[in-house]
Structure formats: C-alpha cells, structure tokens
C-alpha positions as CSV (number, residue, x, y, z in Angstrom):
1,M,0.2,-4.7,-19.3
2,P,0.5,-1.6,-17.2
3,S,4.0,-0.3,-16.4
4,A,5.3,-0.7,-12.8
5,M,5.1,3.1,-12.6
6,S,1.4,3.3,-13.4
7,A,0.8,0.2,-11.3
8,G,2.6,1.9,-8.4
9,R,0.4,5.0,-8.8
10,G,-2.7,2.9,-8.8
11,I,-1.6,1.1,-5.6
12,E,-0.6,4.4,-4.0
13,D,-4.1,5.8,-4.8
14,W,-5.7,2.6,-3.4
15,L,-3.6,2.9,-0.2
16,V,-4.5,6.5,0.3
17,K,-8.2,5.8,-0.2
18,Q,-8.1,2.9,2.3
19,I,-6.2,4.9,4.9
20,A,-8.7,7.8,4.5
21,I,-11.6,5.4,5.0
22,R,-10.0,3.8,8.1
23,Q,-9.1,7.2,9.6
24,D,-12.3,8.9,8.5
25,I,-10.4,11.8,7.0
26,D,-10.2,13.4,3.6
27,P,-7.7,11.6,1.3
28,E,-6.0,14.9,0.7
29,E,-4.9,15.0,4.3
30,I,-2.7,11.9,3.8
31,D,1.0,12.4,3.0
32,V,2.3,9.6,0.8
33,D,5.8,10.3,1.9
34,A,5.1,10.2,5.6
35,S,5.2,7.0,7.7
36,F,2.1,4.9,8.1
37,I,2.3,5.8,11.8
38,A,2.4,9.6,11.0
39,N,-0.7,8.9,8.8
40,G,-2.5,7.6,11.9
41,L,-2.2,3.8,11.5
42,T,-1.4,1.5,14.3
43,S,0.8,-1.6,13.8
44,A,-2.4,-3.8,13.7
45,A,-4.1,-1.5,11.2
46,S,-1.0,-1.6,9.0
47,V,-0.9,-5.4,9.0
48,A,-4.6,-5.4,8.1
49,L,-4.0,-2.9,5.3
50,V,-1.3,-5.1,3.8
51,G,-3.6,-8.1,4.0
52,D,-6.3,-6.3,2.2
53,L,-3.8,-5.1,-0.4
54,A,-2.6,-8.7,-1.0
55,K,-6.2,-9.9,-1.5
56,M,-7.0,-7.0,-3.8
57,L,-3.9,-7.8,-6.0
58,G,-4.1,-11.6,-5.7
59,V,-0.6,-11.9,-4.4
60,T,1.1,-13.0,-1.1
61,L,2.6,-10.1,0.8
62,S,4.6,-10.2,4.1
63,E,2.8,-8.7,7.1
64,T,6.0,-6.7,7.9
65,L,6.0,-4.7,4.6
66,T,5.0,-1.5,6.3
67,W,8.1,-1.7,8.5
68,E,10.3,-2.5,5.5
69,Y,8.7,0.1,3.4
70,P,7.4,2.6,5.9
71,T,5.7,5.1,3.6
72,I,2.8,4.8,1.2
73,S,5.0,5.8,-1.8
74,A,7.7,3.3,-0.9
75,L,5.3,0.4,-0.3
76,A,3.4,1.1,-3.5
77,E,6.6,1.2,-5.5
78,H,7.7,-2.1,-4.0
79,V,4.4,-3.9,-4.4
80,A,4.0,-2.6,-8.0
81,G,7.3,-4.3,-8.8
82,I,6.0,-7.6,-7.3
83,S,2.6,-7.4,-9.0
84,A,4.0,-6.4,-12.4
85,G,6.5,-9.3,-12.4
86,P,5.8,-12.7,-14.0
87,H,3.6,-15.1,-12.0
88,D,3.8,-18.9,-12.0
89,E,0.4,-20.5,-12.1
C-alpha cells in the first residue's frame, strides 16, 4: 500500500493536471502553495474539482474542502490521509 506521502504527491499531481486542463494553462504555471482562487478557480469550479477527486478516489469528500484546505498541497495532504486510511466495506 502506498504511503500517505506518495499518495499525497499523486493527488497533488492529479489536482495540478485537472486545474491546468480547466484553466487551459501549462501545469508548470500552477503554484501548489497558492490558493485555489489564486490558481484561477471559482468557488463553483473548486466544488466540481472536489467532486471529481472524490469520484477518482472512490471516497466521499465534503464540497467545502477547498475552503478548509485552500491550497493544492494542503488539500492533497488531507485527502491522502483519508484515502490511505482503513475503509469499511
């Protein structure tokens, strides 16, 4: 099982790629330590991004996560901890 750190990096990379696609910019232009707003996402786009992330990981995530964890790196670290934890089936 991947560590939370490697899972966090994978989630961070996924978020960067998705934001780059949505903003039609090069992924290298995205600052993982800047807010989602600073990276060009509206509130609605942030909610949609969290929804897509939840589907990709197969977990339930709060729509408000981008307010609670306002940077890509913070959100990725938080979600990695959730997705790396035990799951009840």
